[in-house]
C-alpha positions as a printed NumPy array, in Angstrom:
array([[-15.691,  -9.213,  22.938],
       [-13.451,  -7.754,  25.557],
       [-16.099,  -5.51 ,  27.073],
       [-13.462,  -3.606,  29.039],
       [-11.581,  -2.622,  25.87 ],
       [-14.779,  -1.735,  24.021],
       [-16.07 ,   0.346,  26.938],
       [-12.739,   2.134,  27.382],
       [-12.475,   3.026,  23.693],
       [-16.162,   3.909,  23.379],
       [-15.758,   6.296,  26.31 ],
       [-12.63 ,   7.79 ,  24.789],
       [-14.223,   8.397,  21.384],
       [-17.466,   9.681,  22.925],
       [-15.464,  12.208,  24.945],
       [-13.375,  13.27 ,  21.932],
       [-16.426,  13.637,  19.718],
       [-16.867,  13.325,  15.973],
       [-15.015,  16.539,  15.261],
       [-11.778,  15.318,  16.776],
       [ -8.6  ,  15.959,  14.898],
       [ -7.057,  12.85 ,  16.448],
       [ -5.121,  10.918,  13.903],
       [ -1.711,   9.532,  13.288],
       [  0.947,  10.501,  10.787],
       [  0.147,   7.426,   8.677],
       [ -0.979,   9.298,   5.58 ],
       [  2.139,  11.472,   5.584],
       [  4.332,   8.436,   6.245],
       [  2.962,   6.306,   3.429],
       [  2.188,   9.074,   0.9  ],
       [  5.239,   8.549,  -1.358],
       [  4.322,   4.886,  -1.901],
       [  0.529,   5.005,  -1.599],
       [ -1.352,   3.519,  -4.555],
       [ -4.079,   5.661,  -6.128],
       [ -6.583,   2.779,  -6.041],
       [ -6.971,  -0.378,  -4.005],
       [ -8.25 ,  -1.852,  -0.767],
       [ -6.939,  -0.448,   2.517],
       [ -7.455,  -2.025,   5.94 ],
       [ -7.025,   0.379,   8.863],
       [ -6.424,  -1.823,  11.916],
       [ -7.71 ,  -0.366,  15.199],
       [ -8.391,   2.919,  13.395],
       [-11.601,   3.605,  15.301],
       [-12.52 ,   7.245,  15.538],
       [ -9.269,   8.638,  14.196],
       [ -9.329,  10.761,  11.064],
       [ -6.946,   8.427,   9.203],
       [ -9.8  ,   6.625,   7.415],
       [-11.117,   9.941,   6.104],
       [ -7.7  ,  10.973,   4.824],
       [ -7.19 ,   7.643,   3.042],
       [-10.708,   7.751,   1.552],
       [ -9.938,  11.238,   0.2  ],
       [ -7.   ,   9.647,  -1.641],
       [ -9.442,   7.38 ,  -3.496],
       [ -8.798,   4.126,  -1.641],
       [-11.515,   1.631,  -0.703],
       [-11.144,   1.905,   3.092],
       [-12.22 ,  -0.617,   5.717],
       [-11.688,   0.223,   9.388],
       [-11.527,  -2.665,  11.867],
       [-11.896,  -1.689,  15.525],
       [-13.4  ,  -2.835,  18.817],
       [-15.188,   0.512,  19.395],
       [-18.604,   0.856,  17.789],
       [-18.614,   4.539,  18.823],
       [-15.306,   5.133,  17.02 ],
       [-16.552,   3.321,  13.931],
       [-19.761,   5.376,  13.845],
       [-17.683,   8.552,  14.083],
       [-15.416,   7.381,  11.254],
       [-18.431,   6.69 ,   9.003],
       [-20.067,  10.024,   9.891],
       [-16.855,  11.936,   9.238],
       [-16.571,  10.378,   5.788],
       [-20.261,  10.774,   4.921],
       [-19.979,  14.492,   5.732],
       [-17.628,  14.666,   2.729],
       [-19.658,  12.264,   0.549],
       [-17.095,   9.521,   1.042],
       [-17.989,   5.968,   1.951],
       [-15.914,   3.592,   4.055],
       [-16.633,   0.138,   5.432],
       [-16.308,  -0.659,   9.098],
       [-15.99 ,  -3.913,  11.002],
       [-16.543,  -4.085,  14.747],
       [-14.008,  -6.669,  15.83 ],
       [-12.091,  -7.632,  18.94 ],
       [ -8.665,  -8.553,  17.642],
       [ -7.848, -10.181,  20.973],
       [-10.207, -13.052,  20.124],
       [-11.262, -12.621,  16.464],
       [ -9.305, -12.96 ,  13.239],
       [ -8.488, -10.086,  10.938],
       [-10.767,  -9.591,   7.945],
       [ -9.753, -11.731,   4.983],
       [ -7.586, -10.145,   2.349],
       [ -5.974,  -9.606,   0.158],
       [ -5.395,  -5.952,   1.04 ],
       [ -3.335,  -3.556,  -1.053],
       [ -2.49 ,  -1.492,   2.015],
       [ -2.748,  -2.288,   5.723],
       [ -2.182,   0.436,   8.301],
       [ -1.677,   0.219,  12.051],
       [ -1.178,   3.215,  14.317],
       [ -0.722,   3.176,  18.073],
       [ -1.849,  -0.435,  18.455],
       [  0.53 ,  -3.247,  19.345],
       [ -0.277,  -6.926,  19.387],
       [  2.927,  -8.648,  18.399],
       [  1.201, -11.907,  17.45 ],
       [ -1.048, -10.018,  15.015],
       [  1.754,  -8.959,  12.672],
       [  2.163, -12.38 ,  11.023],
       [ -1.537, -12.233,  10.056],
       [ -1.1  ,  -8.721,   8.68 ],
       [  1.726,  -9.916,   6.448],
       [ -0.329, -12.93 ,   5.27 ],
       [ -3.286, -10.754,   4.286],
       [ -1.302,  -8.428,   2.037],
       [ -1.821,  -8.696,  -1.705],
       [  1.281,  -9.256,  -3.859],
       [  3.18 ,  -5.94 ,  -3.789],
       [  0.874,  -4.92 ,  -0.921],
       [  2.155,  -2.437,   1.605],
       [  2.079,  -2.373,   5.403],
       [  2.517,   0.932,   7.253],
       [  2.822,   1.117,  11.028],
       [  3.449,   3.75 ,  13.66 ],
       [  4.066,   2.535,  17.205],
       [  5.708,   4.282,  20.14 ],
       [  9.049,   2.863,  21.276],
       [ 10.419,   2.099,  24.734],
       [ 12.431,   5.323,  24.478],
       [  9.104,   7.167,  24.703],
       [  9.052,   6.433,  28.451],
       [ 11.96 ,   8.849,  28.926],
       [  9.475,  11.733,  28.498],
       [  5.997,  10.201,  28.646],
       [  4.195,   7.809,  30.971],
       [  1.842,   6.563,  28.246],
       [  1.592,   4.286,  26.471],
       [  2.935,   1.893,  29.072],
       [  5.732,  -0.601,  28.422],
       [  3.6  ,  -3.517,  27.113],
       [  2.411,  -1.303,  24.238],
       [  5.862,  -0.141,  23.139],
       [  8.307,  -1.681,  20.665],
       [ 12.004,  -2.161,  21.32 ],
       [ 14.536,  -0.478,  19.042],
       [ 14.36 ,  -2.223,  15.66 ],
       [ 11.545,  -4.553,  16.728],
       [  8.968,  -3.256,  14.265],
       [ 11.121,  -4.397,  11.338],
       [ 11.456,  -7.822,  12.964],
       [  7.672,  -8.117,  13.34 ],
       [  7.161,  -7.885,   9.574],
       [  9.646, -10.604,   8.685],
       [  9.396, -11.502,   5.035],
       [  8.499,  -8.009,   3.845],
       [ 10.863,  -5.621,   2.103],
       [ 11.454,  -2.572,   4.297],
       [ 10.929,   0.582,   2.246],
       [ 11.189,   3.032,   5.124],
       [ 12.028,   2.661,   8.8  ],
       [ 12.864,   5.373,  11.299],
       [ 12.762,   5.798,  15.05 ],
       [ 12.85 ,   9.291,  16.485],
       [ 11.147,  11.909,  18.619],
       [  8.224,  13.21 ,  16.574],
       [  6.415,  16.542,  16.487],
       [  3.657,  15.017,  18.629],
       [  6.174,  14.659,  21.502],
       [  6.384,  10.865,  21.258],
       [  9.314,   8.643,  20.324],
       [  7.878,   6.467,  17.575],
       [  8.932,   3.771,  15.161],
       [  7.643,   4.435,  11.653],
       [  7.656,   1.598,   9.138],
       [  6.593,   1.084,   5.535],
       [  7.185,  -2.394,   4.147],
       [  6.121,  -4.199,   0.977],
       [  5.303,  -7.763,   0.106],
       [  7.206,  -9.062,  -2.915]])
């Protein structure tokens, strides 16, 4: 494992604590198309509240992340509401994604361009991929995330080649970031 990444994210989640309200807009983004049952893989979801929100919707949620602290927090958050999720401690820099097929795969604020082909491959027929990633335009107002972690205009759609784009938008969001939002489906 990339100990530097794990340590950095463990420190971040430990500082934020289990009660953090940190999360993305993934649930709101995907809500109109979200199935009521099925398997959902939350990629690099760590200690965010996204897994809890998806579990509340009745999905069988698995969170894959490098941070064991974030994964513990995600499980604790769900258990506090009598919800159960699965977690996988994984370094996506050197390990493969969990095998599918997945009915829904979500990615928020995590960019590894070479990972997207694997995300597409692991979708079930009619499976859906939802992603939120800051764009290069974000640097006009914010110093983070830095350039290597930002998508170019229209790039997110290109990264999911072979999927049908259901929704794509790029704009300044309420969180103060310029983000690309994407929902795409496998035929």
